[in-house]
PDB file of N, CA, C and O in Angstrom:
ATOM      1  N   MET A   1     -79.505 149.310-192.876  1.00  0.00           N
ATOM      2  CA  MET A   1     -79.163 149.405-191.786  1.00  0.00           C
ATOM      3  C   MET A   1     -77.540 148.830-192.146  1.00  0.00           C
ATOM      4  O   MET A   1     -76.763 149.037-191.213  1.00  0.00           O
ATOM      5  N   ILE A   2     -76.854 148.062-193.503  1.00  0.00           N
ATOM      6  CA  ILE A   2     -75.983 148.147-193.701  1.00  0.00           C
ATOM      7  C   ILE A   2     -75.176 149.240-193.379  1.00  0.00           C
ATOM      8  O   ILE A   2     -74.096 149.045-192.822  1.00  0.00           O
ATOM      9  N   ASP A   3     -75.613 150.520-193.697  1.00  0.00           N
ATOM     10  CA  ASP A   3     -75.109 152.023-193.614  1.00  0.00           C
ATOM     11  C   ASP A   3     -74.741 152.083-192.262  1.00  0.00           C
ATOM     12  O   ASP A   3     -73.605 152.494-192.028  1.00  0.00           O
ATOM     13  N   ARG A   4     -75.656 151.674-191.068  1.00  0.00           N
ATOM     14  CA  ARG A   4     -75.203 151.943-190.083  1.00  0.00           C
ATOM     15  C   ARG A   4     -73.798 151.159-189.383  1.00  0.00           C
ATOM     16  O   ARG A   4     -72.830 151.674-188.824  1.00  0.00           O
ATOM     17  N   LEU A   5     -74.107 149.726-189.654  1.00  0.00           N
ATOM     18  CA  LEU A   5     -73.294 148.912-189.479  1.00  0.00           C
ATOM     19  C   LEU A   5     -71.654 149.069-189.831  1.00  0.00           C
ATOM     20  O   LEU A   5     -70.687 148.584-189.244  1.00  0.00           O
ATOM     21  N   GLU A   6     -71.721 149.953-191.041  1.00  0.00           N
ATOM     22  CA  GLU A   6     -70.452 150.365-191.459  1.00  0.00           C
ATOM     23  C   GLU A   6     -70.158 151.420-191.062  1.00  0.00           C
ATOM     24  O   GLU A   6     -69.001 151.485-190.646  1.00  0.00           O
ATOM     25  N   ARG A   7     -70.850 152.491-191.000  1.00  0.00           N
ATOM     26  CA  ARG A   7     -70.841 153.665-189.836  1.00  0.00           C
ATOM     27  C   ARG A   7     -69.668 153.099-188.450  1.00  0.00           C
ATOM     28  O   ARG A   7     -68.570 153.602-188.213  1.00  0.00           O
ATOM     29  N   LYS A   8     -70.218 152.115-187.818  1.00  0.00           N
ATOM     30  CA  LYS A   8     -69.857 151.856-186.523  1.00  0.00           C
ATOM     31  C   LYS A   8     -68.875 151.310-186.707  1.00  0.00           C
ATOM     32  O   LYS A   8     -68.140 151.192-185.726  1.00  0.00           O
ATOM     33  N   GLY A   9     -68.356 150.663-188.191  1.00  0.00           N
ATOM     34  CA  GLY A   9     -67.075 149.817-188.138  1.00  0.00           C
ATOM     35  C   GLY A   9     -67.158 148.309-187.964  1.00  0.00           C
ATOM     36  O   GLY A   9     -66.144 147.700-187.624  1.00  0.00           O
ATOM     37  N   PHE A  10     -68.212 147.719-188.158  1.00  0.00           N
ATOM     38  CA  PHE A  10     -68.919 146.185-187.829  1.00  0.00           C
ATOM     39  C   PHE A  10     -68.731 145.700-189.350  1.00  0.00           C
ATOM     40  O   PHE A  10     -68.228 144.593-189.541  1.00  0.00           O
ATOM     41  N   VAL A  11     -68.999 146.250-190.096  1.00  0.00           N
ATOM     42  CA  VAL A  11     -68.846 145.745-191.695  1.00  0.00           C
ATOM     43  C   VAL A  11     -67.821 146.633-192.613  1.00  0.00           C
ATOM     44  O   VAL A  11     -67.143 147.567-192.188  1.00  0.00           O
ATOM     45  N   ARG A  12     -67.846 146.191-193.842  1.00  0.00           N
ATOM     46  CA  ARG A  12     -67.294 146.796-194.806  1.00  0.00           C
ATOM     47  C   ARG A  12     -67.911 146.160-195.898  1.00  0.00           C
ATOM     48  O   ARG A  12     -68.282 144.987-195.839  1.00  0.00           O
ATOM     49  N   ARG A  13     -68.080 147.093-197.197  1.00  0.00           N
ATOM     50  CA  ARG A  13     -68.393 146.637-198.390  1.00  0.00           C
ATOM     51  C   ARG A  13     -67.171 146.438-199.382  1.00  0.00           C
ATOM     52  O   ARG A  13     -66.118 146.938-198.986  1.00  0.00           O
ATOM     53  N   ARG A  14     -67.143 145.847-200.500  1.00  0.00           N
ATOM     54  CA  ARG A  14     -66.079 145.485-201.218  1.00  0.00           C
ATOM     55  C   ARG A  14     -67.035 144.834-202.656  1.00  0.00           C
ATOM     56  O   ARG A  14     -67.990 144.066-202.538  1.00  0.00           O
ATOM     57  N   ARG A  15     -66.468 145.390-204.033  1.00  0.00           N
ATOM     58  CA  ARG A  15     -67.183 145.345-204.968  1.00  0.00           C
ATOM     59  C   ARG A  15     -66.500 143.590-205.102  1.00  0.00           C
ATOM     60  O   ARG A  15     -65.379 143.232-204.737  1.00  0.00           O
ATOM     61  N   GLY A  16     -67.500 142.793-205.685  1.00  0.00           N
ATOM     62  CA  GLY A  16     -67.216 141.638-206.323  1.00  0.00           C
ATOM     63  C   GLY A  16     -66.068 141.362-207.397  1.00  0.00           C
ATOM     64  O   GLY A  16     -65.995 142.011-208.441  1.00  0.00           O
ATOM     65  N   ASP A  17     -65.129 140.290-207.035  1.00  0.00           N
ATOM     66  CA  ASP A  17     -63.816 140.256-207.558  1.00  0.00           C
ATOM     67  C   ASP A  17     -64.517 139.861-209.331  1.00  0.00           C
ATOM     68  O   ASP A  17     -64.048 140.466-210.295  1.00  0.00           O
ATOM     69  N   GLY A  18     -65.189 139.230-209.442  1.00  0.00           N
ATOM     70  CA  GLY A  18     -65.954 138.871-210.777  1.00  0.00           C
ATOM     71  C   GLY A  18     -66.482 139.647-211.699  1.00  0.00           C
ATOM     72  O   GLY A  18     -66.162 139.739-212.884  1.00  0.00           O
ATOM     73  N   ASP A  19     -67.361 140.242-211.072  1.00  0.00           N
ATOM     74  CA  ASP A  19     -68.317 141.304-211.636  1.00  0.00           C
ATOM     75  C   ASP A  19     -68.291 142.704-210.622  1.00  0.00           C
ATOM     76  O   ASP A  19     -68.909 142.737-209.558  1.00  0.00           O
ATOM     77  N   ARG A  20     -67.603 143.659-211.056  1.00  0.00           N
ATOM     78  CA  ARG A  20     -67.470 144.631-210.164  1.00  0.00           C
ATOM     79  C   ARG A  20     -69.170 145.887-209.692  1.00  0.00           C
ATOM     80  O   ARG A  20     -69.322 146.982-209.149  1.00  0.00           O
ATOM     81  N   ARG A  21     -70.046 144.854-210.306  1.00  0.00           N
ATOM     82  CA  ARG A  21     -71.396 145.353-210.030  1.00  0.00           C
ATOM     83  C   ARG A  21     -71.962 144.832-208.756  1.00  0.00           C
ATOM     84  O   ARG A  21     -72.866 145.361-208.110  1.00  0.00           O
ATOM     85  N   GLN A  22     -71.380 143.827-208.494  1.00  0.00           N
ATOM     86  CA  GLN A  22     -71.806 143.360-206.963  1.00  0.00           C
ATOM     87  C   GLN A  22     -71.042 143.874-206.181  1.00  0.00           C
ATOM     88  O   GLN A  22     -69.936 144.294-206.520  1.00  0.00           O
ATOM     89  N   VAL A  23     -71.485 143.927-205.047  1.00  0.00           N
ATOM     90  CA  VAL A  23     -71.322 144.938-203.679  1.00  0.00           C
ATOM     91  C   VAL A  23     -71.289 143.686-202.657  1.00  0.00           C
ATOM     92  O   VAL A  23     -72.422 143.262-202.434  1.00  0.00           O
ATOM     93  N   MET A  24     -70.209 142.962-201.953  1.00  0.00           N
ATOM     94  CA  MET A  24     -70.154 142.066-201.018  1.00  0.00           C
ATOM     95  C   MET A  24     -69.926 143.023-199.684  1.00  0.00           C
ATOM     96  O   MET A  24     -69.253 144.050-199.594  1.00  0.00           O
ATOM     97  N   VAL A  25     -70.633 142.408-198.780  1.00  0.00           N
ATOM     98  CA  VAL A  25     -70.614 143.029-196.964  1.00  0.00           C
ATOM     99  C   VAL A  25     -69.753 141.761-196.437  1.00  0.00           C
ATOM    100  O   VAL A  25     -69.919 140.564-196.674  1.00  0.00           O
ATOM    101  N   GLU A  26     -68.886 142.344-195.729  1.00  0.00           N
ATOM    102  CA  GLU A  26     -68.288 141.073-194.809  1.00  0.00           C
ATOM    103  C   GLU A  26     -67.943 142.321-193.551  1.00  0.00           C
ATOM    104  O   GLU A  26     -67.787 143.539-193.463  1.00  0.00           O
ATOM    105  N   PHE A  27     -67.953 140.922-192.577  1.00  0.00           N
ATOM    106  CA  PHE A  27     -67.564 141.393-191.056  1.00  0.00           C
ATOM    107  C   PHE A  27     -66.167 142.279-191.206  1.00  0.00           C
ATOM    108  O   PHE A  27     -65.313 142.028-192.056  1.00  0.00           O
ATOM    109  N   THR A  28     -66.090 143.222-190.358  1.00  0.00           N
ATOM    110  CA  THR A  28     -64.713 143.406-190.007  1.00  0.00           C
ATOM    111  C   THR A  28     -64.019 142.842-188.573  1.00  0.00           C
ATOM    112  O   THR A  28     -64.790 142.288-187.789  1.00  0.00           O
ATOM    113  N   ASP A  29     -62.832 142.940-188.260  1.00  0.00           N
ATOM    114  CA  ASP A  29     -62.123 142.350-187.112  1.00  0.00           C
ATOM    115  C   ASP A  29     -63.312 142.761-185.752  1.00  0.00           C
ATOM    116  O   ASP A  29     -63.916 142.029-184.968  1.00  0.00           O
ATOM    117  N   GLU A  30     -63.294 143.898-185.886  1.00  0.00           N
ATOM    118  CA  GLU A  30     -64.445 144.451-184.632  1.00  0.00           C
ATOM    119  C   GLU A  30     -65.951 143.896-185.048  1.00  0.00           C
ATOM    120  O   GLU A  30     -66.828 143.705-184.205  1.00  0.00           O
ATOM    121  N   GLY A  31     -66.081 143.726-186.087  1.00  0.00           N
ATOM    122  CA  GLY A  31     -67.272 143.042-186.145  1.00  0.00           C
ATOM    123  C   GLY A  31     -67.536 141.883-185.516  1.00  0.00           C
ATOM    124  O   GLY A  31     -68.493 141.685-184.768  1.00  0.00           O
ATOM    125  N   ILE A  32     -66.517 140.949-185.877  1.00  0.00           N
ATOM    126  CA  ILE A  32     -66.196 139.389-185.526  1.00  0.00           C
ATOM    127  C   ILE A  32     -66.282 139.758-183.828  1.00  0.00           C
ATOM    128  O   ILE A  32     -67.218 139.331-183.152  1.00  0.00           O
ATOM    129  N   ARG A  33     -65.554 140.320-183.439  1.00  0.00           N
ATOM    130  CA  ARG A  33     -65.339 140.576-181.974  1.00  0.00           C
ATOM    131  C   ARG A  33     -66.815 140.677-181.407  1.00  0.00           C
ATOM    132  O   ARG A  33     -67.288 139.931-180.550  1.00  0.00           O
ATOM    133  N   ARG A  34     -67.371 141.583-181.946  1.00  0.00           N
ATOM    134  CA  ARG A  34     -68.666 142.101-181.270  1.00  0.00           C
ATOM    135  C   ARG A  34     -69.830 140.872-181.505  1.00  0.00           C
ATOM    136  O   ARG A  34     -70.552 140.621-180.541  1.00  0.00           O
ATOM    137  N   VAL A  35     -69.968 140.320-182.414  1.00  0.00           N
ATOM    138  CA  VAL A  35     -70.560 138.822-182.591  1.00  0.00           C
ATOM    139  C   VAL A  35     -70.351 138.253-181.538  1.00  0.00           C
ATOM    140  O   VAL A  35     -71.261 137.895-180.790  1.00  0.00           O
ATOM    141  N   GLY A  36     -68.994 138.057-181.283  1.00  0.00           N
ATOM    142  CA  GLY A  36     -68.592 136.877-180.480  1.00  0.00           C
ATOM    143  C   GLY A  36     -69.010 137.404-178.918  1.00  0.00           C
ATOM    144  O   GLY A  36     -69.464 136.714-178.005  1.00  0.00           O
ATOM    145  N   GLU A  37     -68.749 138.644-178.918  1.00  0.00           N
ATOM    146  CA  GLU A  37     -69.150 139.139-177.495  1.00  0.00           C
ATOM    147  C   GLU A  37     -71.029 138.930-177.086  1.00  0.00           C
ATOM    148  O   GLU A  37     -71.680 138.490-176.138  1.00  0.00           O
ATOM    149  N   LEU A  38     -71.267 139.432-178.194  1.00  0.00           N
ATOM    150  CA  LEU A  38     -73.005 139.365-178.133  1.00  0.00           C
ATOM    151  C   LEU A  38     -73.626 137.837-177.909  1.00  0.00           C
ATOM    152  O   LEU A  38     -74.558 137.561-177.154  1.00  0.00           O
ATOM    153  N   TYR A  39     -72.982 137.034-178.637  1.00  0.00           N
ATOM    154  CA  TYR A  39     -73.504 135.944-178.948  1.00  0.00           C
ATOM    155  C   TYR A  39     -72.946 134.360-178.711  1.00  0.00           C
ATOM    156  O   TYR A  39     -73.360 133.252-179.050  1.00  0.00           O
ATOM    157  N   GLY A  40     -71.833 134.834-177.979  1.00  0.00           N
ATOM    158  CA  GLY A  40     -70.543 133.747-177.739  1.00  0.00           C
ATOM    159  C   GLY A  40     -71.537 132.890-176.628  1.00  0.00           C
ATOM    160  O   GLY A  40     -72.030 131.787-176.865  1.00  0.00           O
ATOM    161  N   PRO A  41     -71.726 133.748-175.235  1.00  0.00           N
ATOM    162  CA  PRO A  41     -72.288 133.368-174.181  1.00  0.00           C
ATOM    163  C   PRO A  41     -73.288 132.098-174.649  1.00  0.00           C
ATOM    164  O   PRO A  41     -73.322 131.141-173.876  1.00  0.00           O
ATOM    165  N   LEU A  42     -74.223 132.025-176.046  1.00  0.00           N
ATOM    166  CA  LEU A  42     -75.057 131.247-176.112  1.00  0.00           C
ATOM    167  C   LEU A  42     -74.366 129.886-176.793  1.00  0.00           C
ATOM    168  O   LEU A  42     -75.192 129.035-177.123  1.00  0.00           O
ATOM    169  N   GLU A  43     -73.114 129.598-177.020  1.00  0.00           N
ATOM    170  CA  GLU A  43     -72.530 128.535-177.485  1.00  0.00           C
ATOM    171  C   GLU A  43     -72.782 127.811-176.296  1.00  0.00           C
ATOM    172  O   GLU A  43     -73.334 126.735-176.528  1.00  0.00           O
ATOM    173  N   GLY A  44     -72.543 128.058-174.995  1.00  0.00           N
ATOM    174  CA  GLY A  44     -72.671 127.144-173.981  1.00  0.00           C
ATOM    175  C   GLY A  44     -73.936 127.191-173.240  1.00  0.00           C
ATOM    176  O   GLY A  44     -73.929 127.090-172.013  1.00  0.00           O
ATOM    177  N   GLU A  45     -74.569 127.277-173.628  1.00  0.00           N
ATOM    178  CA  GLU A  45     -76.038 127.384-173.310  1.00  0.00           C
ATOM    179  C   GLU A  45     -76.985 126.048-173.085  1.00  0.00           C
ATOM    180  O   GLU A  45     -77.522 125.659-174.122  1.00  0.00           O
ATOM    181  N   PRO A  46     -77.199 125.482-172.201  1.00  0.00           N
ATOM    182  CA  PRO A  46     -77.184 123.777-172.386  1.00  0.00           C
ATOM    183  C   PRO A  46     -78.865 124.065-172.477  1.00  0.00           C
ATOM    184  O   PRO A  46     -79.311 122.945-172.725  1.00  0.00           O
ATOM    185  N   LEU A  47     -79.790 124.820-172.415  1.00  0.00           N
ATOM    186  CA  LEU A  47     -81.182 124.835-173.388  1.00  0.00           C
ATOM    187  C   LEU A  47     -81.115 124.810-174.718  1.00  0.00           C
ATOM    188  O   LEU A  47     -82.110 124.333-175.264  1.00  0.00           O
ATOM    189  N   LEU A  48     -80.027 125.269-175.589  1.00  0.00           N
ATOM    190  CA  LEU A  48     -80.205 125.137-177.200  1.00  0.00           C
ATOM    191  C   LEU A  48     -79.557 123.810-177.024  1.00  0.00           C
ATOM    192  O   LEU A  48     -80.040 122.865-177.649  1.00  0.00           O
ATOM    193  N   GLY A  49     -78.458 123.602-176.205  1.00  0.00           N
ATOM    194  CA  GLY A  49     -77.437 122.053-176.116  1.00  0.00           C
ATOM    195  C   GLY A  49     -78.336 121.163-176.528  1.00  0.00           C
ATOM    196  O   GLY A  49     -78.055 120.300-177.360  1.00  0.00           O
ATOM    197  N   SER A  50     -79.762 121.314-175.866  1.00  0.00           N
ATOM    198  CA  SER A  50     -80.262 120.095-175.725  1.00  0.00           C
ATOM    199  C   SER A  50     -81.393 119.520-176.848  1.00  0.00           C
ATOM    200  O   SER A  50     -82.010 118.455-176.845  1.00  0.00           O
ATOM    201  N   PHE A  51     -81.426 120.765-177.913  1.00  0.00           N
ATOM    202  CA  PHE A  51     -81.844 120.537-179.400  1.00  0.00           C
ATOM    203  C   PHE A  51     -80.953 119.562-180.118  1.00  0.00           C
ATOM    204  O   PHE A  51     -79.730 119.433-180.069  1.00  0.00           O
ATOM    205  N   SER A  52     -81.823 118.940-180.764  1.00  0.00           N
ATOM    206  CA  SER A  52     -81.204 118.688-182.345  1.00  0.00           C
ATOM    207  C   SER A  52     -80.904 119.360-183.724  1.00  0.00           C
ATOM    208  O   SER A  52     -81.661 120.162-184.272  1.00  0.00           O
ATOM    209  N   LYS A  53     -80.033 119.050-184.079  1.00  0.00           N
ATOM    210  CA  LYS A  53     -79.889 120.108-185.390  1.00  0.00           C
ATOM    211  C   LYS A  53     -81.151 120.718-186.295  1.00  0.00           C
ATOM    212  O   LYS A  53     -81.378 121.759-186.910  1.00  0.00           O
ATOM    213  N   GLU A  54     -81.934 119.288-185.977  1.00  0.00           N
ATOM    214  CA  GLU A  54     -83.147 119.178-187.257  1.00  0.00           C
ATOM    215  C   GLU A  54     -83.959 120.099-186.313  1.00  0.00           C
ATOM    216  O   GLU A  54     -84.475 121.002-186.970  1.00  0.00           O
ATOM    217  N   GLN A  55     -84.219 120.166-185.111  1.00  0.00           N
ATOM    218  CA  GLN A  55     -84.977 120.706-184.364  1.00  0.00           C
ATOM    219  C   GLN A  55     -84.546 122.289-184.357  1.00  0.00           C
ATOM    220  O   GLN A  55     -85.272 123.201-184.755  1.00  0.00           O
ATOM    221  N   LEU A  56     -83.313 122.427-183.864  1.00  0.00           N
ATOM    222  CA  LEU A  56     -83.059 123.881-184.174  1.00  0.00           C
ATOM    223  C   LEU A  56     -83.406 124.649-185.482  1.00  0.00           C
ATOM    224  O   LEU A  56     -83.692 125.846-185.434  1.00  0.00           O
ATOM    225  N   ASP A  57     -83.380 123.962-186.635  1.00  0.00           N
ATOM    226  CA  ASP A  57     -83.354 123.951-187.843  1.00  0.00           C
ATOM    227  C   ASP A  57     -84.986 124.493-188.145  1.00  0.00           C
ATOM    228  O   ASP A  57     -85.281 125.433-188.883  1.00  0.00           O
ATOM    229  N   VAL A  58     -86.071 123.520-187.262  1.00  0.00           N
ATOM    230  CA  VAL A  58     -87.117 124.155-187.321  1.00  0.00           C
ATOM    231  C   VAL A  58     -87.329 125.196-186.994  1.00  0.00           C
ATOM    232  O   VAL A  58     -87.880 125.951-187.795  1.00  0.00           O
ATOM    233  N   MET A  59     -86.960 125.681-185.622  1.00  0.00           N
ATOM    234  CA  MET A  59     -86.903 126.667-184.966  1.00  0.00           C
ATOM    235  C   MET A  59     -86.535 127.819-185.264  1.00  0.00           C
ATOM    236  O   MET A  59     -87.045 128.877-184.895  1.00  0.00           O
ATOM    237  N   ARG A  60     -85.442 127.625-186.091  1.00  0.00           N
ATOM    238  CA  ARG A  60     -84.993 128.859-187.194  1.00  0.00           C
ATOM    239  C   ARG A  60     -85.940 129.366-188.426  1.00  0.00           C
ATOM    240  O   ARG A  60     -86.025 130.520-188.848  1.00  0.00           O
ATOM    241  N   ASP A  61     -86.474 128.468-188.789  1.00  0.00           N
ATOM    242  CA  ASP A  61     -87.489 128.572-189.918  1.00  0.00           C
ATOM    243  C   ASP A  61     -88.578 129.512-189.327  1.00  0.00           C
ATOM    244  O   ASP A  61     -88.925 130.599-189.789  1.00  0.00           O
ATOM    245  N   GLN A  62     -89.078 128.850-188.156  1.00  0.00           N
ATOM    246  CA  GLN A  62     -90.208 129.439-188.030  1.00  0.00           C
ATOM    247  C   GLN A  62     -90.248 130.929-187.273  1.00  0.00           C
ATOM    248  O   GLN A  62     -91.267 131.620-187.265  1.00  0.00           O
ATOM    249  N   LEU A  63     -89.011 131.320-186.647  1.00  0.00           N
ATOM    250  CA  LEU A  63     -88.406 132.189-186.471  1.00  0.00           C
ATOM    251  C   LEU A  63     -88.464 133.484-187.461  1.00  0.00           C
ATOM    252  O   LEU A  63     -88.831 134.627-187.190  1.00  0.00           O
ATOM    253  N   VAL A  64     -88.008 132.969-188.640  1.00  0.00           N
ATOM    254  CA  VAL A  64     -87.750 133.681-189.965  1.00  0.00           C
ATOM    255  C   VAL A  64     -89.431 133.839-190.264  1.00  0.00           C
ATOM    256  O   VAL A  64     -89.988 134.930-190.147  1.00  0.00           O
ATOM    257  N   ARG A  65     -89.905 133.027-190.526  1.00  0.00           N
ATOM    258  CA  ARG A  65     -91.759 132.948-191.009  1.00  0.00           C
ATOM    259  C   ARG A  65     -92.277 134.274-190.130  1.00  0.00           C
ATOM    260  O   ARG A  65     -92.932 135.172-190.660  1.00  0.00           O
ATOM    261  N   MET A  66     -91.822 134.280-188.429  1.00  0.00           N
ATOM    262  CA  MET A  66     -92.360 135.271-187.835  1.00  0.00           C
ATOM    263  C   MET A  66     -91.843 136.469-188.174  1.00  0.00           C
ATOM    264  O   MET A  66     -92.572 137.457-188.091  1.00  0.00           O
ATOM    265  N   ARG A  67     -90.480 136.600-188.621  1.00  0.00           N
ATOM    266  CA  ARG A  67     -90.276 137.936-188.671  1.00  0.00           C
ATOM    267  C   ARG A  67     -90.500 138.667-190.245  1.00  0.00           C
ATOM    268  O   ARG A  67     -90.309 139.859-190.487  1.00  0.00           O
ATOM    269  N   GLU A  68     -90.922 137.694-191.161  1.00  0.00           N
ATOM    270  CA  GLU A  68     -91.391 137.831-192.335  1.00  0.00           C
ATOM    271  C   GLU A  68     -93.179 138.385-192.210  1.00  0.00           C
ATOM    272  O   GLU A  68     -93.641 139.321-192.864  1.00  0.00           O
ATOM    273  N   LEU A  69     -93.948 137.552-191.229  1.00  0.00           N
ATOM    274  CA  LEU A  69     -95.001 138.038-191.063  1.00  0.00           C
ATOM    275  C   LEU A  69     -94.958 139.722-190.232  1.00  0.00           C
ATOM    276  O   LEU A  69     -95.672 140.661-190.585  1.00  0.00           O
ATOM    277  N   THR A  70     -94.226 139.757-189.405  1.00  0.00           N
ATOM    278  CA  THR A  70     -94.053 141.019-188.738  1.00  0.00           C
ATOM    279  C   THR A  70     -93.437 142.090-189.825  1.00  0.00           C
ATOM    280  O   THR A  70     -93.463 143.241-189.390  1.00  0.00           O
ATOM    281  N   ASP A  71     -93.116 142.009-190.601  1.00  0.00           N
ATOM    282  CA  ASP A  71     -92.580 142.848-191.808  1.00  0.00           C
ATOM    283  C   ASP A  71     -93.667 143.213-192.429  1.00  0.00           C
ATOM    284  O   ASP A  71     -94.042 144.383-192.496  1.00  0.00           O
ATOM    285  N   ARG A  72     -94.400 142.007-193.052  1.00  0.00           N
ATOM    286  CA  ARG A  72     -95.541 142.164-193.855  1.00  0.00           C
ATOM    287  C   ARG A  72     -96.333 143.031-192.910  1.00  0.00           C
ATOM    288  O   ARG A  72     -96.463 144.216-193.217  1.00  0.00           O
ATOM    289  N   GLN A  73     -96.898 142.565-191.758  1.00  0.00           N
ATOM    290  CA  GLN A  73     -98.023 143.795-190.911  1.00  0.00           C
ATOM    291  C   GLN A  73     -97.576 145.206-190.793  1.00  0.00           C
ATOM    292  O   GLN A  73     -98.457 146.066-190.804  1.00  0.00           O
ATOM    293  N   ARG A  74     -95.971 145.678-190.650  1.00  0.00           N
ATOM    294  CA  ARG A  74     -95.679 146.555-190.146  1.00  0.00           C
ATOM    295  C   ARG A  74     -95.751 147.633-191.791  1.00  0.00           C
ATOM    296  O   ARG A  74     -96.150 148.796-191.836  1.00  0.00           O
ATOM    297  N   GLU A  75     -95.262 146.844-192.924  1.00  0.00           N
ATOM    298  CA  GLU A  75     -95.808 147.593-193.734  1.00  0.00           C
ATOM    299  C   GLU A  75     -97.522 148.123-194.412  1.00  0.00           C
ATOM    300  O   GLU A  75     -97.952 149.049-195.099  1.00  0.00           O
ATOM    301  N   ARG A  76     -98.094 146.872-193.708  1.00  0.00           N
ATOM    302  CA  ARG A  76     -99.410 147.002-194.263  1.00  0.00           C
ATOM    303  C   ARG A  76     -99.908 148.536-193.088  1.00  0.00           C
ATOM    304  O   ARG A  76    -100.419 149.594-193.453  1.00  0.00           O
ATOM    305  N   LEU A  77     -99.604 148.202-191.965  1.00  0.00           N
ATOM    306  CA  LEU A  77     -99.730 149.634-191.022  1.00  0.00           C
ATOM    307  C   LEU A  77     -99.272 150.673-191.531  1.00  0.00           C
ATOM    308  O   LEU A  77     -99.980 151.609-191.160  1.00  0.00           O
ATOM    309  N   ARG A  78     -98.141 151.153-192.447  1.00  0.00           N
ATOM    310  CA  ARG A  78     -97.427 152.034-193.099  1.00  0.00           C
ATOM    311  C   ARG A  78     -98.080 152.297-193.879  1.00  0.00           C
ATOM    312  O   ARG A  78     -98.263 153.513-193.919  1.00  0.00           O
ATOM    313  N   ALA A  79     -98.695 151.645-194.754  1.00  0.00           N
ATOM    314  CA  ALA A  79     -99.517 152.052-195.886  1.00  0.00           C
ATOM    315  C   ALA A  79    -101.159 152.642-195.432  1.00  0.00           C
ATOM    316  O   ALA A  79    -101.863 153.414-196.084  1.00  0.00           O
ATOM    317  N   ILE A  80    -101.488 151.945-194.010  1.00  0.00           N
ATOM    318  CA  ILE A  80    -102.658 152.323-193.812  1.00  0.00           C
ATOM    319  C   ILE A  80    -103.005 153.680-193.450  1.00  0.00           C
ATOM    320  O   ILE A  80    -104.007 154.288-193.824  1.00  0.00           O
ATOM    321  N   ASP A  81    -101.578 154.333-192.265  1.00  0.00           N
ATOM    322  CA  ASP A  81    -100.986 155.292-191.703  1.00  0.00           C
ATOM    323  C   ASP A  81    -100.844 156.217-193.012  1.00  0.00           C
ATOM    324  O   ASP A  81    -101.539 157.224-192.879  1.00  0.00           O
ATOM    325  N   ALA A  82    -100.128 156.178-194.285  1.00  0.00           N
ATOM    326  CA  ALA A  82     -99.953 156.741-195.100  1.00  0.00           C
ATOM    327  C   ALA A  82    -101.284 157.287-195.781  1.00  0.00           C
ATOM    328  O   ALA A  82    -101.378 158.500-195.971  1.00  0.00           O
ATOM    329  N   GLY A  83    -102.176 156.550-196.102  1.00  0.00           N
ATOM    330  CA  GLY A  83    -103.511 156.680-196.791  1.00  0.00           C
ATOM    331  C   GLY A  83    -104.546 157.488-196.252  1.00  0.00           C
ATOM    332  O   GLY A  83    -105.627 157.576-196.835  1.00  0.00           O
TER     333      GLY A  83
END
């Protein structure tokens, strides 16, 4: 995924300052512009504004768990398909 984002000019890789083995990934100006373009309209979204920070944190945690569950299921299906 990082390779694709880099090819599109949205991110760049740079070596860590203290440890050259580290590779940092950072947004380019184009990447920041694109994120703002895609997600900026949500900033003023009344629905999201009606939730407290704690409620938004709970929703984020649930979405992360659902993504993890989906990733595990995808891997399970790949193993079945390969087997």
